[in-house]
C-alpha positions in Angstrom: 0.0 0.0 0.0 1.9 3.1 -1.2 -0.6 5.9 -1.3 -0.4 8.0 1.9 -4.1 8.6 2.1 -4.8 4.9 1.8 -2.3 4.1 4.5 -3.8 6.7 6.8 -7.3 5.3 6.3 -6.1 1.7 6.9 -4.3 2.8 10.1 -7.6 4.3 11.3 -9.5 1.2 10.3 -7.2 -1.1 12.2 -7.0 1.2 15.2 -10.8 1.0 15.5 -10.5 -2.8 15.7 -7.5 -2.7 18.2 -9.6 -0.6 20.6 -11.6 -3.7 21.3 -8.7 -6.1 21.6 -9.2 -9.0 23.9 -6.0 -11.0 23.0 -4.5 -10.9 26.5 -5.4 -10.5 30.1 -4.7 -6.8 30.1 -8.0 -6.3 28.4 -9.7 -6.9 31.8 -7.7 -4.3 33.7 -7.1 -1.4 31.3 -9.2 1.7 31.1 -8.7 2.0 27.4 -6.3 0.9 24.6 -3.5 3.4 24.0 -2.8 3.0 20.3 -0.5 5.8 19.4 -0.5 9.5 18.6 1.1 11.9 16.2 1.7 12.3 12.5 0.7 9.1 10.6 3.1 10.2 7.8 6.0 10.8 10.2 9.6 10.2 9.2 10.4 9.6 12.8 8.6 7.1 15.1 9.3 6.5 18.8 8.4 3.2 20.4 8.3 3.0 24.2 7.3 0.2 26.6 3.7 0.5 27.8 1.1 3.0 28.9 1.2 4.3 32.4 -1.5 5.7 34.7 -2.1 8.9 32.8 -1.8 7.3 29.4 -4.4 4.7 30.4 -6.8 7.5 31.5 -6.2 9.8 28.5 -5.7 7.2 25.8 -2.5 9.1 24.6 1.1 7.8 24.9 3.7 9.7 26.8 1.6 12.3 28.6 3.4 12.0 32.0 6.8 13.2 33.2 8.6 11.0 30.7 6.5 12.5 27.9 7.3 16.0 29.0 11.0 15.2 28.9 10.6 13.7 25.4 8.9 16.8 24.2 11.7 19.0 25.6 14.3 16.9 23.9 12.4 17.1 20.6 12.3 20.8 20.9 16.1 20.9 21.3 16.4 19.3 17.8 13.7 21.5 16.2 10.8 19.0 16.3 7.5 18.7 18.1 5.5 15.6 19.0 2.9 16.6 16.4 5.6 16.0 13.7 6.5 12.5 14.9 4.6 9.4 15.8 4.7 7.9 19.3 3.6 4.3 20.2 4.4 1.6 22.7 5.2 -2.1 22.6 2.0 -2.7 24.7 -1.2 -0.9 24.0 -2.7 -1.5 27.4 -1.3 -0.6 30.8 0.1 -3.5 32.9 -1.3 -3.5 36.4 0.9 -1.5 38.8 3.0 -0.5 35.8 5.0 -3.7 36.0 7.2 -4.9 33.1 5.4 -6.4 30.1 5.1 -10.2 30.2 6.2 -12.3 27.2 2.6 -13.4 26.4 1.5 -9.8 26.4 4.2 -8.8 24.0 3.4 -11.7 21.8 -0.3 -10.8 21.7 0.4 -7.1 21.0 3.4 -7.1 18.6 1.3 -7.5 15.5 -0.3 -4.1 16.2 3.0 -2.4 16.5 4.4 -4.1 13.3 1.3 -3.0 11.4 1.8 0.6 12.6 5.4 0.6 11.3 4.2 -0.9 8.0 1.5 1.7 7.5 3.4 4.8 8.8 6.6 3.8 7.0 9.0 6.0 9.0 12.6 6.5 8.0 13.8 6.2 11.5 12.3 4.1 14.4 13.8 5.2 17.7 13.3 2.5 20.3 13.1 3.7 23.9 14.6 1.2 26.4 15.0 -2.6 26.5 11.6 -3.9 25.5 11.1 -2.0 22.3 14.8 -2.4 21.3 14.8 -6.2 21.8 11.4 -6.7 20.1 12.1 -4.6 17.0 15.7 -5.5 16.5 15.1 -9.2 17.0 18.3 -9.3 19.1 18.9 -10.0 22.8 21.2 -7.0 23.3 20.0 -4.7 26.0 19.9 -0.9 25.8 23.1 -0.3 27.8 25.1 -1.9 25.0 23.4 -0.7 21.9 22.1 2.8 22.7 23.2 5.4 20.2 24.1 2.8 17.6 21.9 3.2 14.5 21.4 0.2 12.3 19.8 -0.1 8.9 17.0 -2.6 9.5 13.9 -4.0 7.8 10.5 -4.3 9.6 7.9 -6.0 7.4 8.2 -4.2 4.1 9.8 -1.1 5.4 13.5 -0.4 5.1 14.5 2.0 7.9 17.1 3.0 10.5 16.6 1.4 13.9 18.0 3.7 16.6 18.0 2.5 20.2 18.2 5.1 23.0 17.4 5.0 26.7 13.8 5.6 27.8 13.3 9.1 29.1 12.2 7.6 32.4 15.8 6.4 32.9 16.9 10.0 33.0 14.1 10.9 35.4 15.1 8.0 37.7 18.9 8.6 37.3 19.4 12.3 36.4 23.1 11.7 35.5 21.9 9.9 32.4 20.2 13.0 31.0 23.4 14.0 29.2 23.7 10.6 27.5 20.0 10.7 26.4 20.5 14.2 25.1 23.6 13.3 23.2 21.8 10.4 21.5 18.9 12.6 20.6 21.3 15.0 18.9 22.0 12.4 16.3 18.4 12.1 15.1 18.5 15.0 12.6 21.4 13.4 10.7 19.7 10.0 10.7 16.6 11.6 9.2 18.6 13.0 6.3 20.6 9.9 5.4 21.3 6.3 6.1 24.2 5.6 8.5 26.9 3.1 8.0 26.1 -0.2 9.9 27.5 -0.2 13.4 29.3 -3.5 14.4 27.1 -5.7 16.6 28.2 -5.7 20.3 29.7 -9.0 21.5 27.7 -10.8 24.1 29.3 -12.4 27.2 28.7 -16.0 27.9 28.4 -17.4 24.3 28.9 -21.1 24.0 28.4 -23.7 21.2 24.8 -24.0 22.4 24.3 -20.3 21.8 23.8 -17.3 24.0 23.9 -18.4 27.7 24.2 -15.1 29.4 24.1 -11.4 28.5 25.3 -8.3 30.3 22.7 -7.4 32.9 20.7 -4.3 32.2 19.9 -1.6 34.8 16.5 -2.1 36.4 15.0 1.3 35.9 11.9 1.9 37.9 8.7 2.8 36.1 8.6 6.1 38.0 8.1 9.0 35.5 6.4 6.9 32.9 3.0 7.9 34.2 
């Protein structure tokens, strides 16, 4: 589907169906499905983890403290949230803002992949571990791969996958704000051209049986997501 108007209409059609999704247990505890928000023709798409308290009430992703920081960082590079598209791995809030469970990610991933396929962004910026691992298809955590753009294919879309820390990480650990800001500063150049591939990081604990252990990732609290 190449025509932009057709893609927008299809995104709306699918979103109407997703609002009634019953594919996992989160359907019983959510207030509403938080599908995504922004420009459906955006060149830049952000993918976070899951809705928090305020997102669940308002039906819009990133409206809490983390969202305000995201907007501030966008302004620093000359963008607004109206010019990008923002979504999450999960479309429903996990109870108590706990981490997404594997069965919930499995149930919800087709919605996210369909969004990428219909929006067709040039750059997908993954925020944190869950989005990065899902969309990259790799086990590397965000500590190892943040700020490392990679040409990537999701469905029929050729794009640049760009992992960075979730804004909540900088709220929880203020010293990380400089790292997050530095990674954000690369976004304009990524939007204007394809980067050279960055070598994959080497995982610790690799045996003939495959990956047996990876570098542990920091356990950032959900504080600031909602």
